C-alpha positions in Angstrom: 106.3 75.3 119.0 107.8 76.4 115.7 105.9 78.9 113.6 105.0 77.2 110.2 106.1 80.4 108.3 109.5 80.2 109.9 109.8 76.6 109.1 109.0 77.0 105.3 111.3 79.9 105.1 114.1 77.7 106.4 112.9 74.7 104.4 111.2 76.1 101.2 111.3 72.6 99.5 108.8 71.5 102.2 106.2 74.2 101.5 104.0 72.0 99.3 103.8 69.4 102.0 103.0 72.0 104.7 100.7 74.4 102.7 99.7 72.5 99.6 101.4 74.8 97.1 105.1 75.4 96.3 107.1 78.2 97.9 107.1 80.3 94.7 103.3 79.9 94.4 103.0 80.9 98.1 105.0 84.1 97.4 102.9 84.9 94.4 99.7 84.4 96.4 101.0 86.4 99.3 101.8 89.3 96.9 98.2 89.3 95.5 96.6 88.8 98.9 98.6 91.7 100.4 97.5 94.0 97.5 93.8 93.1 98.1 94.2 93.5 101.8 95.7 97.0 101.4 92.9 98.0 99.0 90.3 96.8 101.5 92.0 98.8 104.3 92.0 102.0 102.2 88.3 101.5 101.4 87.4 100.8 105.0 89.4 103.9 106.2 87.6 106.1 103.7 84.2 105.1 105.1 85.2 105.2 108.8 83.9 107.8 111.2 87.0 108.2 113.3 87.0 108.7 117.0 90.7 107.9 117.7 93.6 109.3 115.8 94.8 107.3 112.8 97.2 104.6 113.9 95.6 104.2 117.3 94.0 101.1 118.7 95.3 97.6 119.2 97.9 96.4 116.7 97.5 93.0 115.0 99.8 90.3 116.4 100.3 88.7 113.0 101.7 90.4 109.9 100.3 89.7 106.5 102.8 86.8 105.7 101.9 85.0 108.9 98.2 85.6 108.4 98.2 84.2 104.8 100.3 81.2 106.0 97.8 80.6 108.9 94.9 80.4 106.4 96.7 78.0 104.1 98.0 75.9 107.0 94.5 75.5 108.3 93.1 74.4 104.9 95.9 71.9 104.4 96.3 70.5 107.9 93.0 71.3 109.6 94.1 71.5 113.2 91.7 72.8 115.8 91.7 76.6 116.1 93.2 76.3 119.5 96.2 74.4 118.1 96.3 76.7 115.1 96.6 79.6 117.5 99.3 77.9 119.4 101.3 77.5 116.2 101.1 81.2 115.4 101.2 82.6 119.0 97.6 83.9 119.0 94.3 83.0 120.7 91.9 80.5 119.1 89.5 83.4 118.6 92.0 85.5 116.7 93.1 82.4 114.7 89.5 81.8 113.7 88.9 85.5 112.8 92.2 85.6 110.8 91.3 82.5 108.9 87.9 83.7 107.8 89.2 87.1 106.8 91.9 85.8 104.5 89.6 83.0 103.2 87.4 85.8 101.7 90.4 87.4 100.1 91.6 84.1 98.7 88.2 83.5 97.2 88.5 86.8 95.3 91.9 86.1 93.7 91.6 82.4 93.1 88.9 81.5 90.5 87.8 77.9 91.2 87.4 77.0 87.5 88.1 78.0 84.0 84.5 79.1 83.4 84.5 81.2 86.6 87.7 82.8 85.5 86.2 84.1 82.3 82.5 84.5 83.3 82.7 88.3 83.8 83.7 88.9 80.2 81.0 87.7 77.8 83.3 87.6 74.8 85.9 85.4 76.7 83.2 83.2 78.1 81.7 82.5 74.6 85.2 81.8 73.2 86.0 79.4 76.0 82.9 77.4 75.4 83.6 77.2 71.7 87.2 76.1 72.3 86.1 73.5 74.8 84.1 71.7 72.1 87.5 70.4 70.8 87.9 68.3 73.9 86.0 65.4 75.5 85.7 66.8 79.0 85.9 64.3 82.0 83.3 64.4 84.7 83.2 62.8 88.2 81.9 63.5 91.7 83.0 63.2 95.3 81.2 63.1 98.6 82.3 64.7 101.8 80.9 63.9 105.3 79.2 66.9 107.0 77.8 67.3 110.5 74.4 65.7 111.1 71.7 68.5 111.1 69.6 68.7 114.2 66.4 68.9 112.1 65.2 65.4 111.2 63.9 66.5 107.7 67.4 67.9 106.9 69.0 64.7 108.1 67.0 62.8 105.5 67.8 65.4 102.8 71.5 65.0 103.2 71.7 61.3 104.1 73.7 59.4 101.5 72.9 55.7 101.2 76.3 55.1 99.6 78.3 56.6 102.5 75.7 55.8 105.2 75.9 59.3 106.6 75.0 62.9 105.8 77.2 64.3 103.0 77.8 67.1 100.6 78.3 66.2 97.0 80.7 68.0 94.6 81.0 67.4 90.9 84.0 68.2 88.8 84.4 68.7 85.0 88.0 68.8 83.9 90.1 69.0 80.8 91.7 65.8 79.3 94.8 64.7 81.4 93.4 66.9 84.3 95.1 70.0 83.0 92.5 72.3 84.4 89.2 72.4 86.3 86.6 73.6 83.8 83.6 73.7 86.1 82.5 72.6 89.5 79.2 72.2 91.4 79.7 72.4 95.1 77.7 71.5 98.2 74.8 69.6 96.7 72.9 67.1 98.9 74.4 63.7 99.2 71.6 61.6 97.8 71.5 63.6 94.6 72.4 61.2 91.8 75.5 61.9 89.6 73.5 61.8 86.4 70.9 64.4 87.7 73.7 66.7 88.8 75.4 66.2 85.4 72.3 67.1 83.5 72.0 70.4 85.3 75.7 71.2 84.9 75.6 70.2 81.2 73.3 73.2 80.5 76.2 75.6 80.9 77.9 74.1 77.8 77.1 74.2 74.1 74.9 71.4 72.8 77.7 69.8 70.9 80.0 69.5 73.9 81.1 65.9 74.6 81.9 64.3 77.9 83.3 61.1 79.4 82.2 59.6 82.7 81.9 56.4 84.7 78.9 54.0 85.0 77.0 56.5 87.2 76.5 58.7 84.1 74.9 56.0 81.9 71.8 57.3 80.2 73.1 60.8 79.8 73.4 62.5 76.4 76.7 63.5 74.8 78.6 61.5 77.4 80.7 58.3 76.8 80.5 55.8 79.6 81.8 52.2 80.0 79.9 49.5 78.3 77.8 47.6 80.7 78.1 43.8 81.1 74.9 42.3 79.7 72.7 40.3 81.9 73.8 36.6 81.9 76.4 37.5 79.4 80.0 38.7 79.0 81.6 41.7 77.4 83.6 41.0 74.2 87.3 41.4 74.1 86.9 44.6 72.0 84.4 46.0 74.5 86.7 45.3 77.4 89.5 47.0 75.6 87.4 50.1 74.9 86.4 50.2 78.6 90.1 50.0 79.5 91.0 52.9 77.2 88.1 55.0 78.6 89.2 54.3 82.1 92.8 55.3 81.3 91.5 58.7 80.1 89.0 59.2 82.8 91.5 58.5 85.6 92.8 62.1 85.4 89.6 63.6 87.0 90.3 61.3 90.0 93.8 62.7 90.1 92.3 66.2 90.4 89.9 65.1 93.1 92.9 63.6 94.9 94.7 67.0 94.8 91.6 68.6 96.3 91.6 66.0 99.1 95.1 66.7 100.1 93.6 69.7 101.8 92.3 67.9 104.8 89.3 70.2 105.2 88.0 68.8 101.9 88.6 65.2 103.0 87.4 64.7 106.5 84.1 65.6 108.0 83.6 69.3 107.4 84.2 71.0 110.8 82.9 74.6 110.1 79.5 76.1 109.6 77.9 74.5 106.6 77.1 77.9 105.2 80.7 78.5 104.2 81.2 75.1 102.7 81.0 76.4 99.2 83.4 79.2 99.8 86.0 76.8 101.3 85.8 74.2 98.6 85.9 76.7 95.8 89.0 78.3 97.4 90.7 74.9 97.5 89.9 74.4 93.8 91.5 77.7 93.1 94.6 76.5 95.1 94.7 73.3 93.1 94.6 75.2 89.8 97.5 77.3 91.1 99.4 74.2 92.1 99.0 72.4 88.7 99.9 75.6 86.8 96.4 76.1 85.3 96.1 79.4 87.1 98.8 82.1 86.8 98.5 85.0 89.2 99.3 88.4 87.8 102.5 90.0 88.8 101.9 93.0 91.1 
């Protein structure tokens, strides 16, 4: 069985189909991940009470490039850990451990949204909110199936009548034409209504911020939604035209959600512990921002 890293090195034009990002983006991510990994190793070494000599112990079977590729390959293709291990020549336990280790590093270097990217700097955060007022931001949500909790009360809490199963709900706010993910709410309970989730998320923005959404957001403030067909009546030609224009602008948030869903772990029933759902989806949002060019990784 061919190692996916060897395959993309021989066929770099296929990297986006295999890992979800281009070959150049993979190399940039690899460079940043390796730097964070080395810093962690130095920090761990400084705190270690050593019994064996430095350099002793079992050597890892995978190098950094293979490990980073393994993590991306799992997010994009979602094989079982046993099959993942077969691809990379390791046990399923080592494949599992490797994935979770590098996922935590990805989360540190791939901010999931524009607001997360600037939140640690108060000045930048305030400037970003002010600049965003120039745009009508687009909002939409997606639901993803999750395992059915064993507890009956939790089963009811996560049961989505729309999907007829237990789900997580994620809500995206994006720039016009889907040029960046501005903010995201992750892992909410499936039955939560879109408008309720939007009202909570809206508090992060300035009062004057305008939004666009579909019919699920009707009744919200500062948000443009399609005009509803009156009872026992019809929309006018002008109203239909306005709805069509709104739909043509709003479609870009669905394009962003589609890019999130090309990573199969965000599309199919979530197979991992629900406690790391947020970490996984936020990491994928960071990868999507990298893919569309909204996130530029610093050069080491």
